[in-house]
Structure formats: C-alpha cells, structure tokens
N, C-alpha and C positions, 0 to 999 in steps of 0.2 A: 262599284264596291270599293271602299276605301280600304287601304293596306291594313288598317286596325281591324275592320271587321272581318277581312280574309284571314288574318292571324287568329282570331277567335274560332271562326269556322274550322280551321285546320286543328286546332287544339280539341275542340268538341269532338270531332270526327276521331282524332287519335284516341281520346279517352274512350269513345264508344269501341274502338277495335281492341284496345287493352282490356276493356271489361269483358268483352266475347271471348278473348284469348284466356283470360283468367278463369272464366266459367267453363269453357272448354276443357282447359288443364284439370279442373276438378272433376268434370264429367269423366275425361280419360282415366284419372286416378280411380274412381270409382269402379272403373271397369279393369283395373288391376294392370294399367299400362304404366311401365316405370322404367327409365326415367323419362320424365316430360319436361321440356323447356321450350322457350319461346325466342324468337328471333336468332335462330342458330345458322351460322354457316360454317361449313367445315367438311373434310373428307369428299371433297368434290360436289357436295350438294350446294345449289344456290341458296340464298337465305330462305329459310322455312318461317313461316309466322308461328306456327306451333308444329312440334315434332315429338313423337313418342314411340317408345318400343313396348310392343304387345308381350304377353306372358310367353308366346312362342318366338319370341325374337325378332318379329317382323318390325319394320320401320314403316311407321306411319306419318305422312307430311299433311297438314292441314292449312289451306291459304284462305285466311278470313278476308272478305270483302265486304263494304259497307255501302258501296254505290256501283251503279252500272257501268260507270265510265273507269272506276278502278277495276272491276271485273274484266272490262274489254283490253284494258291496257296491259293487264297481267299476260295476256298472249304474245306479247313482244319479247318476253324472257324466253332465253335459250332453253331452260329447263322444260318447256312444252314441247320443244322440237324433239328433245332427247325423250320424252315419253311417249311421243307418237312414233319415234322410230324404234321404241321399246328397247332402248339403250339402256344397260342396266349397270354393269360394274366393270372396273378394270383392276388388276393386280398391279399395284406400283411396285411392290417388292413380295418377297416371300412372307413376310409378317403383317403386311398391312393391306386392307382392301379400301378401295376408294368408290364410294356410291355417287352415281350420277343421278339416279332417281330412286324414290323410296320403294318400297313394296307396294304400297297403297297410298293413293293421292285423293284428297278431298277438297272441295271447294266448301266453305261455311259461310252462309249468308242470312240476313234477315228474311223472314218469311215472305216468299214469292218476290223476292228482288231479281232472281233469274229464274228461268224455266228448266225443265229437266232436259228439253230439246237443245238447249244452247251448251250443255255440259258434253265435252268431248269423250270419246269412248274410254279414254284411259283414266278418267276421273270419276269420283263419286260426288254426290251433293248431299249436304245436311243444311236444314234449316234451322234457325235459332228462332225460338218463339217465347215470348215471355210467359204465356200459360203452360206451355207443354215442355219448354226446355229444349233439347235438341232431337230433331227428327230426321233420320236418314230417309232421303227421298229416293237416292240412287246409290247403290252399293258400288264401291270402287272395285275394279277388278285387279287380280293379283298382277304385277307387272313383271316380277321376276321372283325366283325362289331363294335368293341368296340372302341369308339371315344376317342381323347385325352381329359383328364381331365383338369381343370383349373390348378391343381398343376403341371401337365406335361407341360403345356404351359408356366406357369410361370418359372418352371426349364429351358425351352429352352430359354426363355427370358433373363434369369439371367446369362446364359452361354454366350449368344452374347453380353451382356453389358458388361461382365468382359473383353471379347475379345478387345471390342471397347474403353473402357475406361483405362483398366489398361493394355492392350496390353499381357493379359495372359489368359490362359484357367483356369477355375475354375468350378469344377462339383460339 
C-alpha cells in the first residue's frame, strides 16, 4: 500500500469515527445527558472518545471502535487496568475530585464487530446500526457511586465551548 492510499484510509476511518461520535452525542442529548463532549482528557481520566453526564450526574464514557485491531489495541491503555481493579476516585484537595474511571463505560462499535463475550466485566457494549441506530447489547455495570462534581461538569462544558467557539480543544 502506498503512502498516499494509507493517508486516504486513515482519513476515511477518522471520518467514520467522527460520524459515530456525532450520532452518539445526539442520541445522548435526546436521553437528557448534558453536557456531552468528545475527545476529553482531564480530571484524571484518559482521553474519552465521548463523555456525558446523566440527569443523575453519573459520568458515562463511550469508546468508539471501528475495527477489530483498534478494539484489541485499546486494552493496552492504563484505564482498562484501573477499571478492572475498580479504582474510582481520589481527592486531590478538599474542593476537587479527580476521576480515574467513569461511573459507566461502554464500547460503541458497528454491528457485530465484536461479540458480547469479548467485552470485559466492567464494560457495556452498544452496536450502531444504520437501520436501528444504537442498540445496547450489554448494559455497563456501575463502577462506583461518586457523582460528577460541579467543577467537573464545568470543565466538560468549558471543553465543549472551546470546540464550538474556537474550533479547537482546550483542556
């Protein structure tokens, strides 16, 4: 494969991921999650493809995967070790909470890309299907009960505002 065709493949896959992220964000908005943002890193969390806060202030993280190799490579990240160990939060000071894991974690993949048997115990699985939209195949378990603080929600909102207003990510 030539360098030029490799670049085209990367751009096509990146666009597919971004389309899924945008559709997922709209789906979450319709379920009254707010704020919702993409590619957020902060407050101890590793980069989240999509992150949202539910009406009850629980943190939901969604990892979008469009290939099997990308899915398998994701398990090299430290966040999977933390979720397996059920590490949740640490107080960095009296007024701030740092989250190492969300309350709920989901993989979002095209229909039948991975099977339910490949999903770890700490994660849920959502299929995206052109006909049905998003279908929850496995519900994610609650990893911890510590809700999002006002500071954290404000940080997510700031991240989203920077993307919309300045067309860049600011963490």
